[in-house]
Each structure stands twice: as C-alpha cells, then as structure tokens.
C-alpha positions in Angstrom: 104.5 150.8 45.6 102.4 151.9 48.6 104.5 149.8 50.9 107.7 151.4 49.8 106.3 154.9 50.3 105.2 153.9 53.8 108.6 152.6 54.5 110.3 155.8 53.4 107.9 157.9 55.4 108.6 155.7 58.5 112.3 156.2 58.0 111.9 159.9 57.7 109.9 159.9 60.9 112.6 157.9 62.7 115.3 160.2 61.4 113.4 163.3 62.6 113.0 161.9 66.1 116.7 161.2 66.6 117.8 163.8 69.2 121.4 164.3 68.0 120.9 164.3 64.2 122.1 167.5 62.5 119.5 169.4 60.5 119.7 169.4 56.7 119.9 172.6 54.7 116.2 172.3 53.8 115.2 171.9 57.4 117.3 175.0 58.3 115.4 177.1 55.7 112.1 176.1 57.2 113.4 177.1 60.6 114.7 180.4 59.3 111.3 181.3 57.9 109.4 181.2 61.3 110.6 179.9 64.6 108.6 177.0 66.1 107.0 177.3 69.5 105.3 174.5 71.4 102.3 175.6 73.6 103.6 173.5 76.5 106.1 170.8 77.3 105.4 167.3 76.0 106.5 163.9 77.3 106.8 162.7 73.8 108.0 165.6 71.6 110.9 167.9 72.3 111.2 171.2 70.5 114.3 169.9 68.6 112.3 166.8 67.4 109.4 169.1 66.4 111.7 171.2 64.3 112.9 168.2 62.5 109.4 166.8 62.1 108.2 170.0 60.6 110.4 169.6 57.6 108.6 166.3 56.7 105.1 167.9 56.8 103.3 168.9 53.6 104.6 172.3 52.5 101.4 174.1 53.2 101.5 173.1 56.9 105.2 173.9 57.5 104.7 177.7 58.2 102.7 177.2 61.3 104.9 178.7 64.0 103.0 177.5 67.1 102.1 173.9 67.8 99.3 173.4 70.4 99.2 170.3 72.6 95.6 169.2 72.3 95.6 165.9 74.2 98.0 164.1 76.5 97.2 161.0 78.5 99.4 162.3 81.3 97.3 165.4 81.5 93.8 164.5 80.2 93.5 160.8 81.0 93.0 157.9 78.6 89.4 158.4 77.7 88.7 158.2 73.9 85.7 160.5 74.5 88.0 163.2 76.0 90.4 162.7 73.0 87.6 163.4 70.5 86.3 166.3 72.6 89.7 168.0 72.6 90.7 167.2 69.0 87.3 167.1 67.2 87.1 169.3 64.1 90.7 170.4 64.5 93.1 169.9 61.6 95.8 169.4 60.7 97.0 167.4 63.7 100.1 165.3 64.5 99.4 162.2 66.5 102.4 160.9 68.5 102.5 157.9 70.7 105.3 156.6 73.0 105.1 152.9 73.9 106.3 151.2 77.0 109.7 150.6 75.4 110.0 154.4 74.8 109.7 154.1 71.0 107.8 157.0 69.4 105.5 156.5 66.4 103.1 158.9 64.8 100.9 160.1 62.0 100.1 163.3 60.3 96.4 163.8 60.0 95.2 166.5 57.5 91.5 165.8 58.1 89.7 166.6 61.4 89.1 163.9 63.9 85.5 162.6 64.0 83.9 159.9 66.1 81.8 157.3 64.1 79.3 155.1 65.8 78.6 151.6 64.5 
C-alpha cells in the first residue's frame, strides 16, 4: 500500500513538472485564489511548474503566494553546512533536484530541516 501511494505521488510530481500540460480545474481554482510569485529565478523550477506543483501540496500550504528560494548550488555552493544554515528551522520547504540528465525530482518537507550528529 505504501509503495502504491509513493508511485501515485511520483506520477503527480512528474505530471506537474511537464511544461506544456494544461492545468486542471482544481489547479485553476488554487491559482485564482492567490497568484504565485517566486522570489527569484530558479534553474530547476519555472513559475508554470511551481503553479502546477502547488495544486499537489497539502491544502493548508497551497495559499502561500510567494515562494522563496532558500538554497541553490549555483548560487550558494554545494556545502551541506550552508544548506542547513539557509534552510534550518524553516518549514514547509520543497526540495527539488535536477540530475545530470536534466531530470527533476523532489520532496515536500513539512518539518524543519535539522542537522543530526552521529
């Protein structure tokens, strides 16, 4: 059962990231409530993809009208320490990663990021 839920969530994420896919009626309703604004340009997420992704977030987080870019390897480097300094105690967050084959994957994180030492 968990595996099938993960598969459906992955499929929803893939559908949301397709650049030319039309928005559903539900997605248009979310957009109509409050326009979405990105704090700055992203190498991974376009405004159109963000609008599609927003409709897949838990309902209580969909009303956020401005998404802030907290960390980008292109802008902040690849230090895990810098990642935690910039994202620590912030929630919710959306983690998006683009691999070398230009595939985008991600996760919605409702809890704040914390660094744990072994």
